[in-house]
C-alpha positions as CSV (number, residue, x, y, z in Angstrom):
1,M,139.5,51.3,91.3
2,W,139.6,54.8,91.3
3,T,142.8,54.7,90.1
4,L,142.4,52.6,86.8
5,Y,139.0,54.7,86.1
6,S,140.7,58.0,86.1
7,T,143.2,57.4,83.9
8,L,140.5,56.5,80.8
9,L,139.0,60.1,81.7
10,K,140.2,63.5,79.8
11,C,140.0,66.6,81.5
12,L,137.7,69.5,79.7
13,G,137.0,72.4,80.9
14,G,136.5,71.0,84.3
15,E,134.2,68.4,83.0
16,Y,135.5,65.1,82.0
17,L,134.6,63.2,79.4
18,M,135.0,59.7,78.3
19,D,133.6,58.1,74.7
20,A,132.1,54.7,74.4
21,V,135.0,52.7,73.4
22,E,136.9,53.6,77.3
23,I,133.6,53.1,78.2
24,L,133.3,49.5,77.1
25,E,136.7,48.9,77.1
26,G,136.8,50.1,80.8
27,Y,133.6,47.9,81.8
28,R,135.3,44.5,80.7
29,R,138.7,45.6,82.3
30,G,136.4,45.3,85.7
31,D,135.5,48.9,86.1
32,R,131.7,50.1,87.1
33,T,131.6,53.7,87.8
34,F,131.0,55.7,85.5
35,S,129.4,59.0,87.3
36,G,129.6,62.2,86.4
37,L,131.2,61.7,83.3
38,K,129.8,64.4,80.5
39,L,128.3,61.9,77.7
40,V,126.1,63.9,75.2
41,D,125.3,62.3,72.4
42,I,127.7,59.2,72.8
43,E,126.5,56.2,71.5
44,L,126.5,52.3,73.0
45,L,123.5,50.7,71.3
46,Q,123.1,46.7,72.1
47,A,126.1,46.7,75.2
48,N,126.1,44.8,78.4
49,L,126.7,46.9,80.6
50,S,124.8,46.2,84.2
51,G,125.8,47.2,87.9
52,T,127.4,50.6,86.6
53,D,127.2,54.2,88.3
54,F,126.3,56.5,85.5
55,S,124.7,58.8,88.7
56,H,125.2,62.9,87.9
57,S,126.2,61.7,84.4
58,D,125.3,63.9,81.2
59,L,123.8,61.6,79.2
60,R,121.6,64.1,77.3
61,Q,120.5,62.7,73.0
62,A,122.5,59.4,74.1
63,R,121.7,56.5,71.7
64,L,121.4,53.7,74.6
65,G,118.9,51.6,73.5
66,R,118.7,47.1,73.7
67,T,121.6,48.0,76.8
68,R,121.3,46.6,79.4
69,F,121.5,48.4,82.3
70,T,119.9,45.8,85.0
71,Q,120.9,47.3,88.4
72,S,122.8,50.3,87.6
73,K,122.8,53.7,88.7
74,F,121.2,56.4,87.5
75,T,120.6,59.1,90.3
76,Q,120.2,62.4,89.0
77,A,121.6,61.7,85.3
78,D,120.6,63.7,83.0
79,L,119.1,62.0,79.8
80,S,117.2,63.8,78.6
81,E,115.4,63.6,74.6
82,A,118.1,60.1,74.7
83,L,117.0,57.1,73.0
84,L,116.4,54.3,75.1
85,W,114.3,51.6,73.2
86,G,114.6,48.4,74.5
87,A,116.7,49.5,77.4
88,D,117.0,46.9,80.4
89,F,116.9,48.8,83.5
90,T,115.4,46.1,85.6
91,A,116.1,46.6,89.5
92,A,117.6,50.0,88.1
93,E,118.6,53.7,90.4
94,C,117.2,56.3,88.6
95,A,115.8,58.3,91.2
96,Q,115.4,62.3,90.2
97,A,116.8,60.9,86.5
98,Q,115.7,63.7,84.1
99,M,114.7,61.9,80.8
100,R,112.4,64.6,79.5
101,D,111.8,64.0,75.9
102,A,113.4,60.9,75.9
103,D,112.2,57.8,74.1
104,L,111.9,54.9,76.1
105,S,109.4,52.3,74.2
106,G,109.9,48.6,75.0
107,A,112.1,49.8,78.0
108,V,112.0,47.4,81.4
109,F,111.8,49.3,84.5
110,L,111.0,46.0,86.1
111,G,111.2,46.4,89.9
112,A,113.3,50.0,89.2
113,D,113.6,53.6,91.5
114,L,112.0,56.2,89.4
115,S,111.1,58.1,92.5
116,N,110.7,62.3,91.4
117,A,112.1,60.9,88.2
118,N,111.5,64.0,85.4
119,L,109.6,61.6,82.2
120,I,107.6,64.8,80.6
121,K,106.7,64.1,77.6
122,A,108.8,61.5,77.1
123,I,107.9,57.9,74.5
124,L,106.9,55.4,76.9
125,C,105.0,53.1,74.5
126,G,104.7,49.9,75.5
127,V,107.0,50.4,78.7
128,N,107.3,47.6,81.2
129,F,106.7,49.4,84.5
130,Q,105.9,45.9,87.0
131,T,106.7,47.2,90.2
132,A,108.3,49.9,89.8
133,N,108.9,53.1,92.4
134,L,107.5,56.3,90.1
135,A,106.5,58.3,93.4
136,H,106.1,61.8,93.0
137,A,107.1,61.2,89.7
138,L,106.5,63.9,86.6
139,L,104.8,62.0,83.6
140,I,103.0,65.1,81.9
141,D,102.2,64.7,78.7
142,A,104.1,61.8,78.5
143,D,102.7,58.5,75.9
144,L,102.2,55.6,77.6
145,R,100.2,53.6,75.3
146,P,100.2,50.6,76.3
147,A,102.4,50.4,79.1
148,S,102.4,47.2,81.6
149,D,102.3,49.2,85.3
150,Q,100.5,46.8,87.3
151,Q,101.5,46.8,91.2
152,T,103.7,49.9,90.7
153,N,104.1,52.5,92.6
154,L,102.4,56.0,91.1
155,M,101.7,57.5,94.6
156,Q,101.3,61.2,94.3
157,A,103.2,61.4,90.3
158,N,102.0,64.1,88.3
159,L,100.5,62.3,85.0
160,E,98.1,65.6,83.9
161,G,97.5,64.6,80.0
162,A,99.2,61.2,79.6
163,N,98.3,58.8,77.4
164,L,97.3,55.6,79.3
165,S,95.1,54.6,77.3
166,Y,95.0,50.6,76.7
167,A,97.4,50.3,79.5
168,Q,97.8,47.5,82.4
169,L,96.8,49.0,86.3
170,S,95.9,46.3,87.5
171,G,97.3,46.5,91.2
172,A,98.7,50.1,90.7
173,Q,99.4,52.8,93.3
174,L,97.4,56.1,92.1
175,A,96.9,56.8,95.7
176,Q,96.4,61.4,94.9
177,A,98.0,61.3,91.6
178,N,97.5,63.4,88.7
179,L,95.6,62.5,86.2
180,S,93.8,65.1,84.8
181,G,93.0,65.5,81.4
182,A,95.3,62.2,80.9
183,K,93.5,59.7,78.1
184,L,92.5,55.9,80.2
185,C,90.4,54.7,77.0
186,R,89.8,50.9,77.8
187,A,92.9,50.5,80.5
188,Q,92.5,47.9,82.6
189,M,92.5,49.0,86.6
190,G,90.4,46.3,87.3
191,Q,90.9,43.8,90.2
192,G,92.2,40.6,89.3
193,F,90.0,37.0,89.5
194,R,91.9,36.0,92.3
195,P,90.3,37.2,96.1
196,E,93.1,38.2,97.1
197,S,94.8,40.7,94.0
198,P,95.6,43.7,94.7
199,R,93.1,46.6,94.0
200,T,93.8,49.5,91.8
201,D,93.9,51.9,94.4
202,L,93.2,56.1,93.0
203,T,92.3,57.3,96.2
204,G,91.7,61.4,96.5
205,A,93.6,61.0,92.8
206,N,93.3,63.6,90.6
207,L,90.8,62.5,87.4
208,Q,88.9,65.6,86.3
209,G,88.7,65.7,82.5
210,A,90.1,62.2,82.0
211,D,88.6,59.9,79.0
212,L,87.9,57.5,81.3
213,S,86.1,55.5,78.5
214,Y,85.8,52.0,77.9
215,A,88.1,51.3,81.4
216,N,87.7,48.3,83.6
217,L,87.9,49.4,87.2
218,T,86.5,46.7,89.0
219,G,87.2,46.8,92.6
220,A,89.3,50.0,92.1
221,I,89.5,52.2,95.6
222,L,88.4,55.7,94.4
223,R,87.6,56.8,97.7
224,G,87.9,60.8,97.6
225,A,88.1,60.3,94.2
226,D,88.0,64.2,91.9
227,L,86.0,62.9,89.1
228,S,84.3,65.8,87.9
229,E,83.9,65.3,84.0
230,A,85.6,62.7,83.3
231,D,84.3,60.7,80.1
232,L,82.7,57.1,82.2
233,T,81.2,56.1,78.8
234,G,80.7,52.0,79.1
235,A,83.4,52.6,81.5
236,T,83.1,49.3,84.2
237,L,83.2,50.2,87.6
238,A,81.6,47.0,89.8
239,Q,83.1,46.6,93.2
240,A,84.0,50.0,92.9
241,D,85.0,52.1,95.8
242,L,83.4,54.9,95.4
243,T,83.1,56.4,99.1
244,G,83.8,60.5,99.2
245,A,84.2,60.4,95.5
246,I,83.0,63.4,93.2
247,L,81.4,62.3,90.0
248,P,80.8,63.8,87.0
249,A,76.9,66.0,86.3
């Protein structure tokens, strides 16, 4: 497969280049490996590229809206400032991917691995992160209104200053996460109606100065969480576990 793949490559200054036509033609022929390529500013809109490997590729400012990347690999790929609105990354491997300032509005990351990914200042409005792994991810000042993060792993993620207003966070794992100064107005972090529904875990989370006004924290686990200077106006904390939590004065 590498022989066929390599015939499509153009080498310039030690960097391998391909254009959109070559990628689509290669995919139709059965090629799935497109790793380590320089694809800056490439346009691949509404394409089906499921099962491909773009690991370590340079996709800065790429336009990939509504393209299907289910079960694809983007490990350590650079997607900074890329336009990825509506793209489907279901079960994709995006660990350590660079997505700073990318527009991922309406994208689907159902069950995807985004651990240690850089999503600083990314636009994540309406993104589906259900059951995704974002442990240790950088989401500083990211816009997640109103993302669906139900049962998402956000353990030790950095969400400082992020906008999670109206976000669906029921059952999310946010232990040790940094949510200082985050906007969580009317966020849904309460336990579901069924007794077996998972509880949102905010154990040891940093919520200093966070806006939790009118948020639903019913049954949430807030053991050892720091809520100093947080705005809890109208918030629902029924049956929440606040053992050892630091509450606003």
